[in-house]
N, C-alpha and C positions, 0 to 999 in steps of 0.2 A: 533390487535397486537397478535403476535405469543406467544405460551406458554413459560413461563420462565422456564429454566431448571437449572439455577444457575451455569452454567459451569465456570463462572469467579467470583463466589461469594467470597468476601473478598479480591480480588486482585485489584491492582492499575495499570492502563494502561495509556500510553501516545500515542496519535494518532497525527502524524504530517499531515499537509494538511487536517485538520478536517473540513474545510469549503469548500463549493462548489464554483467553479469559476463563476457560474451563476445560474439562477433558476433551481431547480431540485436537484437531489441527486447524488453526486459524490462518488467515492470510499471511501474517508476518512470520509465523513459524515455518510455513511451507516455503515462503520466499527465501528465508535464511538458509534452510536446508538445501534448496536448489542452488543457491549462490555458492555455498561451500562445496557442493557436489561437483560444480563446474570449475572449481579451482580457486575461488576467492577466499581470502582470510576475512572473516565476518565478525564485526562487533555487534553483539546481540543486546539491544537496548530496550528497557522496559521500566516503567515507574515502580513496578513490583518485581524485584529482582528474582524472586523465587519462580516466577512464571517462565523465566528464560532457562531454567535448569534442565527441563525436559528437552527444549530445543538444542541446548548444548550437548546433551547426551546423545541425541539422534545424530548430530553432526559428527561427534567424536567416534560413534560406533561405525561410521562409514569412512573413518580416517581423515575427516576434514579438519580444518583449522578454524577455531572460533573462540571467543571469550565473551564474558557478560559485562554489562555496565548499567548501573541504576541511574536513571535520569527522568526528571519531569520535563518533558519537551515544551511545556508552556513557560518554562523558566530559562531566561537567556544564559545565565551563568552555567546551568546544567548543559545547555546545548553547546556552549563553547568548550566545556570540559569534555563532553562526549567526543567532539571532533578532535580535540587535542590528544585525547587518549587513543583514538584509532591511529593517529599518526605516530604517536610515541610507541605503541605496541607493534605496529606493522610497517611503519616507514613512509606511508603515503595514504592518499584517499582518492579513490576512483569512482565509487558508486555510493549514492545515498538513496535509500528506499524509505519514503515517508509513509508510514502505514498506520499511524494512530488515529482513532476516531471513536466518537460516541454518538448515540441518538437518544431522543426522548419521546418521539411519536406524539407530539402535541401540536395543535394549530396555534396561530398567532393569538387569538383571544384567550387560549388556555395557558400559554406558557408564561412562567415567571421570568422577568427580564434578567435576573441573575443567572437563571438556567440558560437563557438565550446566550448570554455572554460566555458562559462556560463552554457551550457547544462550539461557538465561533473560535474561542481561544484554543480549545483542544484540537479542533479539526482544521483550522486555517492558520492561526498565529503560530502554532507549533511548526508548521512547514516553512513559514517565513524565518523563524529563528534557527531552525536546523540548517536551512539553506544558506542563510547569510554568513554562517561560520564555515560551512562546507565549501562554498564556492571559491573563496580565496586559496584554500589548500589544494583544491583541484587544479586551479590555474597554475600553481607552482610546478606541477608535474605535467602540464600540457593539456589539461582538460579532464572531463569526466562525464558521468551520466547521473541525472536525478530522475527518479521515478516517483511520482505522487499518486497515491491511491485515492481516487475520488469514488464515485458510485453512479449507477444508473439513475439514482435519485437526483443527481446533479442536472439531469436533462428531462426529468418527468416527475409529476407529482406523486407522492406516496403517503400523504397525510402526516407529514412531519416537517413543519415549516422551517425550523432551525436547522435540521439536518440537510434538507434539500438546499437551503440557502448556502450552507457551508460547503457542500460538495460542488455546487455551481461555482463558488468562489475558488475552489481548488483548481477547477478547469481554467478559470481566468488567470490565476496565479501561474499555472503551468505555461500558458501562452505568453504571459508577460516575461517570465524568466527565460523562456526559450529565445525570445527576441532580444533580450538584454545581454545574454551571455553566449550566444551562438558563435560569435567571432572570437571568443575566448576559449573555444574548443569544448564548451559544455552543452550537452544535449539535455533537454528537459521534456519529459513526456508524462502521460497520465494514463492510468488504467481505471476504467469505470466498470466495476463488477455488477452483474445482475443478481439473480436469485441464487446465490451460492449458499450452501448449508455449512455453517461454521459455528463454533461455540458462542459467537456474538448473538446469533439468532435462535439457537437451538432451544433455549428455555421457553420461547414463546410460540413454538410451532408444534402442533400435534400432527398426526399422520394425514388428516384431511387437508390441513393447510399446506403441508409439504406437497401433496398431490396437486392442489390448486396452483401452487407456484410452478410446478413442472409443466402443467397444462398451459401456463401463460407464455411459454416459449415456443419458438418455431420448431425446435428439436424435440420438445416434450420430455426433456431430461433436466436433471438437477445438477448445478455446478458445485465444485468443491474448491477449497483453498488452493489445491494444486493447480487448478486452471488459472487462478489469479497469479500464483507464483510463477508459472511458466510464461505468462504474458510479461510479468515484471522482468524475468530473466532475459527474455528476448530483447526488451527495450534497453536493458542495462548493458547488453553485450555488443560487441562490434558487428554482429549480424544486423543491427539496427543503426549502423554508423551514419546513414543518410536520412535518419528520421528524427525530427524534433518538433516540438509544439503540437504533438499529435495526441488525440484522445482515443484510446483503444478500448472499445466496448467488449467486455467478456461476459456475454449474457444470452447465448444461444438464440440470438436474433430478436430478443424481446423488445428492444428499443425501436425496431423498425417495422413492427407488425402494424398493419393498418386495420383498425376495427371496422372501417367502412367496407374495405375490400373483402374482409373475412368476417362477416357478421356472425357466423356460427362458431367462431373460435372459442374454445373453452377457456374461460377465465373465472 
């Protein structure tokens, strides 16, 4: 276990999507563990409560403080109850990490509009609903930090129209909330992961595809959920006290590679 620096000591955090979709460590699980490791009391939120049990066990094994809560973050009453529960259990709310998202990998002509609406609701509406209830409670205690998990897909095409649109919207939402609530002491930032290997993508990647993804980055390496979690931890902490409205790409440089300047780049 890494050294504890206490960067979130005394703070209370909510992490949505805190359970992994399958075996292994997803972005929400890694973030929740890191938040607790740095001193936060963490409410672990997932629509499938059993997914949070392994996250809770990991935190408790390290002596951290956490508890679980079942919520559908596309439902406003669930979001209100989630925030109220965090305050009831731990006394305040300082950090919200919005980590829920789904993808379909379909183009505009291919996608059913009900599926389109589901992606937008899960990936964007959920962050609006969680934030609208979290922000007033943060203001009560002098402010806080919201970290929205977008994607590199929010700034480049990946062959998934609904997902790309939703993740671009997350970036816009981040900027809007940062502007609206900065004078209330609330920082709002965004993490845009690149080709990280998590349970969300593992099922559709063979060894050749994983190597292809590594080759698409400047560093030639594969990211993990811990890379995303560490970025979220930095933005949530007071180390980022003068950062808001920022999109932090965690992608080994993939988003800034010029295919014209590097025509022989392996992709």
